[in-house]
N, C-alpha and C positions, 0 to 999 in steps of 0.2 A: 544418489551417488553420481558424481560427475567424473567421467574418465579423465585421466591426466592430460591427454592431448586436447581436451575441450575446455580446460579450466581458464585459459586466457580469453577465449571467445565468450564464455559465460560471464566472466568478470567484466568484459567490455560492455556487454549488453546490460548487465546489472548497473554499471556506472552511468550509462546513458539514461536508463529509466530513473534512477535515483536523482541524478543531476537535473533532469528536466521536470521531475515531479514538483520540486520546490517552486520553480518559475510558473508552472501551470497552476499550481495551487494559489500562489500569490495573485496571479491574474484573475482567477475565479473569485477569490475572496474580495478583491478590490471591486470587481464588477458587481458582485452581489451586494456589497456594502453601498455602492453608489445607487443601485436600483431599489433596494428594499430597506436600507438603513443598516447601521453598524450592528446594533444589538440583535435585530432579527436575523441578520446574515450569520452571526456567530451561533445563535440558537439553531438555525437551520443546518449549519455545517456540523454541529455536534450531533443533532438528531440523525443526519445522513450517515455520519461515521458510525454511530451505534447501530443503525440499520444494516450497514454493510458488514460490521463485525458479527451481528446476530445471524444474518443470512449465511455468512461464511462458516460460522461455527455449527450451524444447523446442517448445511449441505456438505461440508468437508469433514465428515466424521473421522477420516483417516488422520487428519492433522492432530486430533486429540490423542490418538494412539501412537503417534510418532515417537520413537526413542531417539533422544539426542545422542549423537556419537555412533549411531548404528552404521556399520559398514567400515568403520575405521580399523586399521590393523594395528 
């Protein structure tokens, strides 16, 4: 739940992270492709994504129990 007076700040921070993540990801992908090749970099990126998702689902048990729309009036 985000208090009403904080929603603008939270939205601004969210926009910064979402906006910069694409550029950082493109830089990382290009660098990896240049260093180890296109196919290995795609495979490595996919494996790292699956690893992060697996660790997150293992460690953040509360996310699986989260009810969408909870706290709405």
